C-alpha positions in Angstrom: 0.0 -0.1 0.0 1.1 3.6 -0.9 0.2 6.1 1.6 1.0 9.8 1.6 3.9 11.1 3.9 3.0 15.0 3.3 2.3 16.0 6.9 5.5 14.3 8.4 7.8 16.2 5.6 5.9 19.5 6.3 6.2 19.2 9.9 9.9 18.8 9.5 10.3 21.9 7.8 8.3 23.8 10.3 4.8 23.6 9.0 2.5 22.7 11.9 -1.0 23.5 10.7 -2.8 23.0 7.4 -3.3 27.1 7.2 0.6 27.5 7.2 0.7 25.0 4.2 -2.1 26.7 2.5 -0.2 29.9 2.6 3.3 28.3 1.6 1.9 26.5 -1.6 -0.7 29.1 -2.3 -3.6 26.3 -2.7 -7.3 26.4 -1.4 -7.9 25.9 2.1 -10.0 22.6 1.8 -7.0 21.1 -0.3 -4.6 22.3 2.2 -6.3 20.3 4.9 -6.6 17.2 3.0 -2.7 17.1 2.2 -2.0 18.1 5.5 -4.0 15.4 7.2 -2.4 13.0 4.5 -6.1 12.2 3.3 -5.7 11.8 -0.3 -5.9 8.8 -2.8 -4.0 10.1 -5.7 -1.7 12.9 -6.4 -0.7 14.6 -9.7 2.7 15.1 -11.0 2.4 18.9 -10.8 1.4 18.6 -7.3 4.3 16.5 -6.5 6.6 19.1 -8.1 5.1 21.9 -5.9 5.5 19.8 -2.7 9.3 19.1 -4.0 10.0 22.5 -4.6 8.6 23.8 -1.1 10.3 21.4 0.9 13.4 20.8 -1.2 12.8 17.2 -0.9 12.3 14.4 -3.9 9.0 12.4 -4.6 10.1 9.2 -2.7 10.2 11.4 0.4 6.5 12.3 0.2 5.3 8.8 -0.2 5.8 5.5 2.1 5.2 2.1 0.7 4.3 -1.0 2.8 3.2 -4.3 1.5 -0.2 -5.7 2.1 -0.9 -8.2 4.7 -0.6 -11.7 3.4 -3.6 -14.2 4.2 -1.5 -17.5 4.2 1.9 -18.7 3.3 1.4 -19.2 -0.5 0.0 -15.9 -0.7 2.8 -14.3 1.8 5.2 -15.6 -1.0 3.5 -14.0 -3.8 3.2 -11.0 -1.9 6.7 -10.7 -1.2 7.6 -11.3 -5.0 5.0 -8.8 -5.8 6.1 -6.4 -3.3 9.8 -6.7 -4.7 8.5 -6.0 -8.1 6.5 -3.0 -7.2 9.4 -1.7 -5.1 11.4 -1.8 -8.3 8.6 -0.1 -10.0 7.7 2.4 -7.7 11.3 3.6 -7.2 12.0 3.8 -10.8 8.7 5.9 -11.2 9.8 8.0 -8.2 13.5 8.3 -9.9 11.8 9.5 -12.8 9.6 12.0 -11.6 12.5 13.4 -9.5 14.6 13.6 -13.0 11.7 15.4 -14.8 11.1 17.9 -11.8 14.8 18.6 -11.9 14.8 18.5 -15.9 16.1 22.2 -15.8 19.4 21.0 -14.3 19.4 17.5 -16.1 21.4 18.0 -19.3 21.3 14.4 -20.6 17.5 14.3 -19.8 17.2 17.6 -21.8 19.2 16.0 -24.7 16.5 13.0 -24.6 13.6 15.3 -24.8 15.1 17.7 -27.7 15.5 14.3 -29.7 12.1 13.1 -28.9 10.4 16.4 -29.6 12.4 18.0 -32.4 10.3 18.4 -35.4 11.2 16.0 -38.4 13.3 17.5 -41.0 12.3 17.4 -44.3 14.0 14.5 -46.7 17.0 15.3 -48.6 15.3 15.1 -52.4 17.6 13.9 -55.2 19.2 16.5 -57.5 17.1 16.8 -60.7 18.7 17.7 -64.1 18.1 20.8 -66.4 16.7 23.0 -63.7 13.8 20.3 -63.1 12.4 20.7 -59.7 10.3 18.8 -57.3 6.6 19.6 -56.5 4.8 18.7 -53.2 1.1 16.8 -53.8 0.1 19.8 -51.9 1.0 21.9 -55.0 -0.6 19.8 -57.4 -3.8 19.4 -55.6 -3.9 23.2 -55.5 -3.1 23.9 -59.0 -5.8 21.2 -60.2 -8.4 22.2 -57.6 -8.1 18.5 -56.1 -7.5 17.3 -52.5 -4.1 16.0 -51.5 -5.8 12.4 -50.9 -6.9 12.5 -54.6 -3.5 13.5 -56.1 -2.0 10.5 -53.9 -4.7 8.3 -55.1 -3.5 9.0 -58.8 0.3 8.1 -57.5 -0.8 4.7 -56.1 -2.5 3.8 -59.1 0.7 4.7 -61.1 -0.9 7.4 -63.2 1.5 9.9 -61.7 4.9 8.8 -60.8 6.6 10.6 -57.9 9.5 9.9 -55.4 9.2 9.3 -51.8 12.0 9.0 -49.0 11.9 5.3 -47.1 10.7 6.7 -44.1 7.4 7.3 -45.5 7.5 11.2 -45.9 5.0 12.9 -48.3 5.3 12.0 -52.0 7.0 14.4 -54.4 6.6 15.0 -58.4 8.9 15.9 -60.8 7.7 19.4 -62.1 8.1 18.1 -65.6 6.2 15.4 -65.2 3.2 17.6 -64.1 2.1 18.6 -67.7 1.3 15.7 -68.8 -0.5 14.5 -66.0 -2.4 17.6 -66.2 -3.5 16.7 -69.7 -4.4 13.7 -68.6 -6.7 14.6 -65.7 -8.3 17.6 -67.8 -8.9 15.1 -70.9 -10.5 12.9 -67.9 -12.6 15.4 -66.3 -13.4 17.8 -68.8 -12.5 20.6 -66.5 -10.8 24.0 -67.5 -7.6 25.2 -66.0 -7.8 27.3 -62.6 -7.5 30.6 -63.6 -4.4 31.2 -61.7 -2.8 28.4 -63.7 -3.6 30.2 -66.9 -2.2 33.3 -65.7 1.2 31.5 -65.3 4.1 32.4 -67.7 
């Protein structure tokens, strides 16, 4: 069983009433009363972080783990095994929380966070000869008044050739292949060119 240990930590830091805890943390009186009585069933990471900063402690100081009582020898053995596993998991979780709460001073963790949250870089497209360039499916869709999905469908059917990186980035089409596809599409649908295309040099 995991029990809160907030009151004991607060008292070690000279906080002897719920009112003092409320003033220190700037929280609601009802919440301060519950925290000071250790009368809570769960607590969020933000709250743990607030308490850790206020009392200069780690999350593991704010909770106490005690194994549940076993009913018989067999369940007792199982409980010991489960308790050991739970202790390891709890310890790992609390270490992770502590690391996150101190992320501003943890360069390796910040590096991992940056790596995981970095925006995906655009692919390096193959060079094309004779001044040709790549068009995104969104550009082709805009020129023809189609959705990007429709353009992708033409690509998947083999009507429009494209290039795509191995990591599944969007399709790219050589601009030199666009006129033939446009003629095919116009002939198929009978649609006239959009005005902005006709006005292009």
